[in-house]
C-alpha positions as CSV (number, residue, x, y, z in Angstrom):
1,M,-31.6,32.6,-48.8
2,N,-34.4,35.0,-47.9
3,V,-35.6,34.0,-44.4
4,R,-39.1,35.5,-44.8
5,E,-39.7,33.5,-48.0
6,N,-38.1,30.3,-46.5
7,W,-39.5,30.4,-43.0
8,R,-40.5,26.8,-43.2
9,V,-36.9,25.7,-43.6
10,V,-36.0,27.9,-40.5
11,L,-38.8,26.2,-38.6
12,L,-37.4,22.8,-39.6
13,V,-34.0,23.8,-38.4
14,V,-35.4,25.1,-35.1
15,L,-37.3,21.8,-34.5
16,L,-34.1,19.8,-35.3
17,L,-32.1,21.8,-32.8
18,A,-34.8,21.4,-30.1
19,S,-35.0,17.7,-30.8
20,G,-31.2,17.4,-30.5
21,F,-31.4,19.3,-27.1
22,A,-34.2,16.9,-25.9
23,L,-32.2,13.9,-27.1
24,F,-28.7,14.6,-25.8
25,V,-28.7,17.3,-23.2
26,P,-29.0,15.9,-19.7
27,Q,-32.5,16.8,-18.4
28,G,-31.9,15.8,-14.8
29,S,-34.3,13.4,-13.0
30,S,-37.2,11.6,-14.5
31,S,-38.0,9.9,-11.3
32,S,-36.4,8.9,-8.0
33,D,-35.7,5.5,-6.7
34,A,-37.5,4.0,-3.7
35,A,-34.9,5.3,-1.4
36,G,-35.8,8.9,-2.3
37,G,-32.4,9.9,-3.5
38,N,-30.9,8.2,-6.6
39,L,-32.0,9.7,-9.9
40,T,-32.6,7.9,-13.2
41,T,-31.7,9.3,-16.5
42,G,-31.9,8.0,-20.1
43,D,-30.8,4.5,-21.1
44,G,-27.4,5.1,-22.8
45,P,-25.9,8.3,-24.2
46,S,-29.3,9.8,-25.1
47,N,-32.3,10.7,-23.1
48,L,-34.5,8.1,-24.8
49,K,-36.6,5.7,-22.6
50,F,-37.0,2.1,-23.7
51,G,-40.1,0.0,-23.0
52,L,-40.3,-3.6,-22.1
53,E,-39.4,-5.1,-25.5
54,L,-36.2,-2.9,-25.8
55,A,-35.0,-2.9,-22.2
56,G,-36.3,-6.3,-20.8
57,G,-38.5,-6.5,-17.8
58,T,-41.9,-7.9,-16.8
59,R,-45.5,-7.5,-18.0
60,I,-48.5,-8.5,-15.9
61,R,-52.0,-8.6,-17.4
62,A,-54.5,-9.6,-14.8
63,P,-58.1,-8.9,-13.7
64,V,-59.0,-7.2,-10.4
65,E,-60.0,-9.5,-7.5
66,G,-63.5,-8.8,-6.4
67,V,-67.3,-9.2,-7.0
68,T,-69.9,-6.4,-7.6
69,A,-73.6,-6.1,-6.9
70,E,-75.3,-3.5,-9.1
71,G,-78.5,-1.6,-8.5
72,A,-78.5,-2.1,-4.7
73,Q,-81.2,-0.6,-2.6
74,L,-79.8,0.4,0.8
75,G,-83.1,1.1,2.4
76,G,-82.2,4.4,3.8
77,A,-78.9,3.4,5.3
78,S,-75.8,5.6,4.4
79,P,-73.1,4.0,2.2
80,G,-70.8,4.1,5.2
81,D,-73.1,2.2,7.5
82,A,-74.0,-0.3,4.8
83,Q,-70.3,-0.9,4.2
84,R,-69.6,-1.6,7.8
85,Q,-72.7,-3.9,8.1
86,I,-71.8,-5.9,5.0
87,A,-68.2,-6.4,6.2
88,A,-69.5,-7.6,9.5
89,N,-71.7,-10.2,7.8
90,I,-69.0,-11.8,5.6
91,S,-66.5,-14.0,7.3
92,G,-62.8,-12.9,6.8
93,V,-63.7,-9.5,5.3
94,T,-62.8,-6.1,6.8
95,V,-64.3,-2.7,6.2
96,S,-61.4,-1.9,3.9
97,D,-62.4,-4.8,1.7
98,V,-65.9,-3.4,1.0
99,Q,-66.8,-0.4,-1.1
100,V,-70.4,1.0,-1.4
101,R,-70.8,3.7,-4.0
102,T,-73.9,5.8,-4.9
103,T,-73.8,7.5,-8.2
104,Q,-76.4,8.9,-10.7
105,S,-76.5,5.4,-12.3
106,G,-77.3,3.6,-9.1
107,T,-75.6,2.1,-6.1
108,T,-73.0,-0.6,-6.3
109,V,-71.6,-2.9,-3.6
110,E,-68.1,-4.2,-4.2
111,V,-66.2,-6.8,-2.2
112,F,-62.4,-6.9,-2.9
113,T,-61.2,-10.4,-1.9
114,E,-60.7,-13.6,-3.8
115,T,-62.4,-15.6,-1.0
116,V,-65.8,-14.1,-1.6
117,S,-67.8,-15.4,-4.6
118,T,-70.9,-14.0,-6.2
119,Q,-72.9,-16.5,-4.3
120,N,-71.5,-15.4,-1.0
121,L,-72.3,-11.8,-1.7
122,S,-75.8,-12.6,-2.9
123,T,-76.5,-14.6,0.2
124,T,-75.2,-11.8,2.5
125,L,-77.2,-9.1,0.8
126,D,-80.4,-11.3,0.8
127,G,-79.9,-12.0,4.6
128,M,-79.6,-8.2,5.2
129,G,-82.7,-7.4,3.2
130,I,-80.8,-5.4,0.6
131,E,-82.3,-5.7,-2.8
132,Y,-80.1,-5.6,-5.9
133,D,-80.3,-6.1,-9.7
134,T,-77.4,-8.4,-10.5
135,V,-74.2,-9.8,-8.9
136,R,-71.2,-10.3,-11.1
137,E,-67.4,-11.1,-11.1
138,G,-65.1,-8.1,-11.3
139,V,-65.2,-4.5,-10.1
140,T,-66.6,-1.2,-11.4
141,E,-64.8,1.1,-13.9
142,T,-64.3,3.6,-11.1
143,T,-62.3,1.1,-9.0
144,R,-60.3,0.0,-12.1
145,E,-59.3,3.6,-12.8
146,E,-58.4,4.2,-9.2
147,I,-56.2,1.1,-9.3
148,R,-54.5,2.2,-12.5
149,R,-53.7,5.7,-11.0
150,T,-52.3,4.1,-7.7
151,L,-50.2,1.5,-9.6
152,S,-48.9,4.2,-11.9
153,D,-47.8,6.1,-8.7
154,K,-46.2,3.0,-7.4
155,V,-44.3,2.4,-10.5
156,S,-43.1,6.1,-10.5
157,K,-42.2,6.1,-6.9
158,A,-40.2,2.9,-7.3
159,G,-38.0,4.7,-9.8
160,L,-38.7,2.4,-12.7
161,A,-38.2,4.5,-15.8
162,G,-40.4,3.5,-18.7
163,G,-43.1,1.8,-16.5
164,R,-46.6,1.9,-17.9
165,V,-50.0,1.0,-16.5
166,Q,-53.2,0.8,-18.5
167,T,-56.7,-0.8,-18.6
168,T,-57.8,-3.0,-21.4
169,T,-61.1,-4.6,-22.4
170,T,-61.4,-7.7,-24.6
171,P,-64.1,-8.1,-27.2
172,T,-66.0,-10.4,-24.8
173,G,-66.2,-7.6,-22.2
174,E,-63.4,-8.9,-19.8
175,H,-61.4,-6.1,-18.1
176,F,-57.7,-6.3,-17.3
177,I,-55.1,-4.1,-15.8
178,V,-51.8,-4.3,-17.8
179,V,-48.6,-3.3,-16.0
180,E,-45.3,-3.1,-17.8
181,M,-42.0,-2.4,-15.9
182,P,-38.7,-2.4,-17.9
183,N,-35.6,-3.5,-16.0
184,A,-37.7,-5.2,-13.3
185,N,-37.5,-8.9,-12.4
186,Q,-40.7,-10.9,-12.0
187,S,-40.5,-11.2,-8.2
188,R,-40.1,-7.5,-7.6
189,M,-42.9,-6.7,-10.1
190,E,-45.3,-9.1,-8.2
191,E,-44.3,-7.8,-4.9
192,L,-45.0,-4.2,-6.0
193,V,-48.4,-4.5,-7.7
194,T,-50.1,-7.7,-6.6
195,S,-50.6,-6.6,-2.9
196,K,-52.9,-3.9,-1.7
197,G,-50.2,-2.1,0.2
198,Q,-52.3,-1.0,3.1
199,V,-49.9,0.3,5.8
200,R,-51.0,0.7,9.4
201,L,-49.2,1.6,12.6
202,V,-50.9,-0.5,15.4
203,A,-50.4,0.1,19.1
204,Q,-50.3,-3.1,21.1
205,F,-50.6,-2.6,24.9
206,P,-52.0,-4.5,28.0
207,A,-55.7,-4.7,28.3
208,E,-57.4,-2.9,31.1
209,N,-58.6,-6.2,32.7
210,G,-55.1,-7.6,32.8
211,S,-55.9,-10.3,30.4
212,G,-54.1,-10.3,27.1
213,Y,-53.4,-7.2,24.9
214,R,-55.4,-4.6,22.9
215,N,-54.5,-3.7,19.4
216,E,-55.5,-0.3,18.1
217,T,-54.7,1.3,14.7
218,V,-53.2,4.8,15.5
219,L,-51.8,5.7,12.0
220,N,-52.5,4.8,8.4
221,S,-51.7,6.0,4.9
222,E,-54.6,8.4,5.0
223,T,-53.3,10.2,8.1
224,I,-49.8,10.7,6.6
225,A,-49.2,14.2,5.1
226,D,-45.7,13.7,3.7
227,V,-43.3,10.8,3.3
228,G,-39.6,11.3,3.5
229,S,-36.5,9.3,2.9
230,V,-35.5,5.8,4.0
231,T,-32.9,5.8,6.8
232,Q,-30.7,2.8,7.8
233,T,-30.8,2.1,11.6
234,E,-28.8,-0.3,13.9
235,T,-31.8,-2.7,14.0
236,G,-33.1,-2.2,10.4
237,A,-34.5,0.7,8.5
238,S,-37.2,3.3,8.9
239,V,-39.2,5.7,6.8
240,N,-39.5,9.3,8.0
241,V,-43.1,10.6,7.8
242,V,-45.1,13.7,8.7
243,V,-48.4,13.2,10.3
244,A,-51.2,15.4,9.0
245,D,-52.2,18.2,11.3
246,S,-55.8,17.0,11.5
247,A,-54.6,13.6,12.9
248,A,-51.5,14.7,15.0
249,E,-53.5,15.7,18.1
250,R,-55.6,12.6,18.1
251,F,-52.5,10.4,17.6
252,Q,-50.7,12.0,20.4
253,Q,-53.7,11.7,22.8
254,D,-54.1,8.0,21.9
255,M,-50.5,7.3,22.8
256,V,-51.0,9.0,26.2
257,D,-54.4,7.2,26.8
258,Y,-52.9,3.9,25.9
259,G,-50.1,4.2,28.3
260,F,-47.2,4.7,25.9
261,T,-45.8,7.6,28.0
262,G,-45.2,5.7,31.1
263,P,-42.0,4.0,32.3
264,G,-40.5,1.1,30.4
265,V,-42.4,1.7,27.2
266,Q,-39.1,1.6,25.2
267,A,-39.1,-2.1,25.8
268,C,-41.2,-4.3,23.6
269,H,-40.1,-7.9,23.3
270,A,-37.8,-7.5,26.3
271,A,-40.6,-6.6,28.6
272,P,-42.3,-9.3,30.8
273,E,-45.3,-11.0,29.4
274,G,-48.4,-8.9,30.0
275,Q,-46.4,-5.6,30.3
276,R,-45.4,-5.0,26.7
277,Y,-46.0,-1.8,24.8
278,C,-45.3,-2.3,21.1
279,L,-45.8,-0.2,18.0
280,N,-46.3,-2.7,15.1
281,T,-45.9,-1.8,11.5
282,V,-48.6,-3.8,9.7
283,V,-48.8,-4.2,5.9
284,D,-51.8,-5.9,4.4
285,G,-52.6,-7.5,7.8
286,Q,-49.1,-8.9,8.3
287,T,-46.9,-7.4,11.0
288,V,-43.5,-6.6,9.5
289,Y,-41.8,-4.9,12.4
290,S,-42.5,-4.4,16.2
291,A,-40.6,-1.9,18.4
292,G,-40.9,0.0,21.6
293,V,-41.0,3.8,22.0
294,R,-37.9,6.0,22.6
295,D,-38.0,7.9,26.0
296,T,-37.7,11.2,24.2
297,L,-40.6,10.6,22.0
298,A,-42.7,9.4,24.9
299,A,-41.8,12.6,26.8
300,D,-42.9,14.7,23.9
301,W,-46.2,12.9,23.7
302,A,-46.7,13.4,27.5
303,S,-45.9,17.1,27.3
304,G,-48.0,17.7,24.2
305,S,-45.2,19.3,22.3
306,W,-45.0,16.6,19.7
307,A,-48.1,17.7,17.8
308,Q,-46.4,21.0,17.1
309,S,-44.0,19.2,14.8
310,P,-45.6,15.9,14.1
311,T,-42.7,13.8,12.6
312,F,-42.5,10.1,13.0
313,S,-40.5,7.1,11.8
314,V,-42.2,3.9,10.5
315,T,-39.9,1.1,11.0
316,A,-39.1,-2.1,9.1
317,N,-36.6,-5.0,9.3
318,N,-34.4,-4.0,6.4
319,L,-33.9,-1.5,3.6
320,S,-35.9,-3.5,1.1
321,E,-38.9,-3.6,3.4
322,A,-38.6,0.1,4.3
323,R,-38.5,1.0,0.6
324,N,-41.7,-0.9,0.0
325,L,-43.3,0.9,2.9
326,Q,-42.2,4.2,1.4
327,I,-43.7,3.3,-2.0
328,N,-47.0,2.2,-0.4
329,L,-47.2,5.3,1.8
330,R,-46.4,7.6,-1.0
331,A,-48.7,6.0,-3.6
332,G,-51.5,5.0,-1.3
333,A,-53.2,1.6,-0.9
334,L,-54.9,-0.3,-3.7
335,P,-58.6,-0.9,-3.2
336,A,-58.1,-4.4,-4.5
337,A,-55.3,-6.6,-5.6
338,L,-54.7,-8.1,-9.1
339,D,-55.6,-11.7,-9.6
340,T,-52.4,-12.9,-11.3
341,D,-53.7,-16.5,-11.2
342,A,-56.4,-15.5,-13.8
343,G,-54.0,-13.4,-15.8
344,T,-50.6,-13.8,-17.6
345,T,-47.2,-12.8,-16.5
346,T,-44.4,-12.3,-19.1
347,Y,-40.7,-11.8,-18.5
348,L,-38.2,-10.7,-21.1
349,A,-34.5,-11.0,-20.3
350,P,-32.5,-7.9,-20.7
351,T,-30.0,-9.7,-22.9
352,L,-32.7,-10.6,-25.4
353,A,-34.0,-7.1,-25.3
354,E,-30.5,-5.8,-26.2
355,Q,-30.6,-8.0,-29.3
356,F,-34.0,-6.5,-30.2
357,K,-32.5,-3.1,-29.9
358,T,-29.6,-4.0,-32.2
359,Y,-31.9,-5.6,-34.7
360,S,-34.1,-2.5,-34.6
361,L,-31.1,-0.2,-35.3
362,I,-30.0,-2.5,-38.2
363,A,-33.6,-2.4,-39.7
364,G,-33.7,1.3,-39.5
365,L,-30.4,1.7,-41.1
366,A,-31.4,-0.8,-43.8
367,A,-34.5,1.3,-44.5
368,V,-32.5,4.4,-44.8
369,F,-30.0,3.0,-47.2
370,A,-32.6,1.3,-49.3
371,V,-34.6,4.5,-49.6
372,S,-31.5,6.5,-50.3
373,G,-30.3,4.1,-53.0
374,S,-33.7,4.1,-54.7
375,V,-34.0,7.9,-54.7
376,F,-30.5,8.4,-56.2
377,V,-31.2,5.7,-58.9
378,R,-34.5,7.4,-59.8
379,Y,-33.4,11.0,-60.1
380,G,-29.6,11.0,-60.5
381,K,-29.5,14.6,-59.3
382,P,-27.9,15.2,-55.9
383,E,-29.7,18.6,-55.6
384,V,-33.0,16.7,-55.7
385,A,-32.2,13.4,-54.0
386,L,-30.0,14.6,-51.1
387,P,-32.4,17.1,-49.7
388,M,-35.2,14.5,-50.0
389,I,-33.2,12.0,-47.8
390,V,-32.2,14.6,-45.3
391,T,-35.8,15.9,-45.0
392,A,-37.2,12.4,-44.5
393,L,-34.6,11.6,-41.8
394,S,-35.5,14.9,-40.1
395,E,-39.0,13.6,-39.4
396,V,-37.5,10.7,-37.6
397,V,-35.1,13.0,-35.6
398,I,-38.0,15.3,-34.6
399,L,-40.1,12.3,-33.5
400,L,-37.2,10.9,-31.4
401,G,-36.8,14.3,-29.8
402,F,-40.5,14.4,-29.0
403,A,-40.3,10.8,-27.5
404,A,-37.3,12.0,-25.4
405,A,-39.1,15.2,-24.3
406,V,-42.2,13.4,-23.2
407,Q,-40.3,10.4,-21.9
408,L,-42.2,8.0,-24.1
409,P,-41.0,4.4,-23.5
410,L,-40.1,3.1,-27.0
411,D,-40.8,-0.5,-28.0
412,L,-40.9,-2.5,-31.2
413,S,-44.2,-1.0,-32.2
414,H,-42.8,2.5,-32.1
415,I,-39.7,1.4,-34.2
416,A,-42.1,0.0,-36.8
417,G,-43.8,3.3,-36.8
418,F,-40.5,5.1,-37.4
419,I,-39.7,2.9,-40.3
420,A,-43.2,3.5,-41.7
421,V,-42.7,7.2,-41.3
422,I,-39.4,7.0,-43.4
423,G,-41.3,5.2,-46.2
424,T,-44.4,7.3,-46.3
425,G,-42.3,10.5,-46.0
426,V,-40.2,9.7,-49.0
427,D,-43.3,8.7,-51.0
428,D,-44.7,12.1,-50.4
429,L,-41.4,13.8,-51.3
430,I,-41.2,11.8,-54.5
431,I,-44.7,13.0,-55.4
432,I,-43.5,16.6,-54.9
433,A,-40.3,16.2,-56.9
434,D,-42.1,14.3,-59.8
435,E,-44.8,17.0,-60.0
436,V,-42.4,19.8,-59.9
437,M,-40.1,18.2,-62.6
438,S,-42.9,16.6,-64.7
439,E,-42.4,19.0,-67.6
440,G,-38.7,19.3,-67.5
441,D,-36.6,21.8,-65.6
442,V,-38.5,24.6,-63.9
443,Q,-37.0,28.1,-64.0
444,S,-39.9,30.3,-62.9
445,N,-40.8,30.7,-59.3
446,R,-44.5,31.2,-60.2
447,V,-44.6,27.9,-62.2
448,F,-42.8,26.1,-59.3
449,Q,-45.4,27.3,-56.8
450,S,-48.3,26.2,-59.1
451,R,-46.8,22.7,-59.5
452,F,-46.0,22.4,-55.8
453,K,-49.5,23.3,-54.7
454,K,-50.9,20.6,-56.9
455,A,-48.6,18.0,-55.4
456,F,-49.3,19.2,-51.9
457,W,-53.0,18.8,-52.3
458,V,-52.4,15.1,-53.2
459,I,-50.2,14.4,-50.2
460,G,-52.5,16.4,-47.9
461,A,-55.4,14.2,-48.9
462,A,-53.3,11.1,-48.3
463,A,-52.3,12.4,-44.9
464,V,-55.9,12.9,-43.9
465,T,-56.8,9.4,-45.1
466,T,-53.9,7.9,-43.1
467,I,-54.8,9.8,-39.9
468,I,-58.4,8.7,-40.2
469,A,-57.4,5.1,-40.7
470,M,-55.0,5.1,-37.7
471,S,-57.1,7.0,-35.3
472,P,-59.1,4.0,-34.0
473,L,-55.8,2.1,-33.4
474,A,-54.4,5.1,-31.5
475,V,-57.4,5.6,-29.3
476,L,-58.4,2.0,-28.5
477,S,-56.4,-0.1,-26.1
478,L,-55.0,-2.6,-28.6
479,G,-51.6,-3.1,-27.1
480,D,-48.7,-2.7,-29.5
481,M,-50.9,-1.5,-32.3
482,Q,-51.5,1.7,-30.4
483,G,-47.8,2.7,-30.3
484,F,-47.5,2.1,-34.0
485,A,-50.5,4.2,-34.8
486,I,-49.5,7.1,-32.5
487,I,-45.9,7.4,-34.2
488,T,-47.4,7.1,-37.6
489,I,-50.0,9.9,-37.0
490,L,-47.4,12.2,-35.4
491,G,-45.0,11.5,-38.3
492,V,-47.7,12.4,-40.8
493,L,-48.6,15.6,-39.0
494,I,-45.0,16.6,-38.8
495,G,-44.5,15.9,-42.5
496,V,-47.5,17.8,-43.7
497,L,-47.1,20.8,-41.5
498,V,-43.3,21.1,-41.5
499,T,-41.0,18.8,-43.5
500,R,-42.9,18.6,-46.9
501,P,-43.3,22.4,-47.1
502,A,-39.7,22.9,-46.1
503,Y,-38.6,20.4,-48.8
504,G,-40.6,22.5,-51.3
505,D,-38.8,25.7,-50.3
506,I,-35.4,23.9,-50.6
507,L,-36.3,22.6,-54.1
508,R,-37.5,26.1,-55.1
509,Y,-34.2,27.5,-54.0
510,L,-32.2,25.0,-55.9
511,L,-34.2,24.6,-59.1
512,T,-35.5,28.1,-59.9
513,D,-33.6,31.2,-61.0
514,R,-32.6,33.3,-58.1
């Protein structure tokens, strides 16, 4: 076979080899687990990733907690000042629960808590003399996108292969965040995505007047430059972090000013009442761990040498809490939590997902055998039918290789797309074979090329029609329909650009005089 004349066949073989490499050659890590060490690879002997419907797991579809005032007039105040003033005027709301944004389209005021209603925000803004256009339930598109990115990072940092986070909008204008995590139970899912994950290190020390204690935030997620691994300790677990250079000097000086370099600071709960120096790890306002300070660390703060290598350990009671701390520190805090009470939570048992996987394999094999039998019955010529079947299956192999290469989590909608690709691919190959053999056996290469071009125009027009019809489903967030449309479009493109021309070259080689 002349390679120059049959370069399409060579291209098909190269793509098949590349797909086999992507499918079966170990590619290393796709993500690491929350402890920062264990690597996740493909599910089973291949590198394919499986989504919720084929691996089991949990899906949460919920709106974001919060209310928004649009078209706000701050009256000359800066967004930061307005944010602090609004938080101070609403009971139970902190500055981190309020976001004031000024864009070209206007100024918005968002309050991210379920305890504040539209009426509460309206009353507060009216009392402060801030004019606004409307107050509504929900948050802005910018906030939803920020939540989507942060949740995606959390899922990735948690080492949950195949996790997916996306935003959806209903025809009635309601906005939801959809989070899918294969191989994750419901409790872990809710723990990971339904809390803001705001981590702070709070210094607790005796007040200057000798009455009670002061609590000052000395570190938070924004002042952490790097997050290391989780370490087991005698009393629990800790996460090693590196403090940003811009915050290291200030943190060191704060610890000196607050008295954490004096004698006895290593004691926290063991110290007499009124003399305790504790560093508290606080997550979403709840203290998850309290500890004193090691003498060596206190000495480094006192001498000023610590800021030259600003490493620190954020502590927790156990490995599970430490891993959650690590995830929150790495991914950052959510501006608002998801309102799961107003959404839906779905859990699919892994055993049921295994059944779906088995049934999908059976359906695919049934489609292959049905198509193969029909082709052989129609033509009765192995030199026509066998290349047709092999070429059609090549499209599926290339698509599977693409899915493995980009780590696309496969679900039932993708499997339906693969089966559709087999059917439409064979349809096009039958058109080619019928057109080429329409007037009996073809011996001349010139006649073959003429007939093949006529058939290729037909399947090319059909491919364009299919792509146009499927494009809205691929672009819009319509759940499972999106996966079906994406696989179908990719299959059509691979068919028109690679496999159909390659089949034509194979037929020309087998049917014409050489």
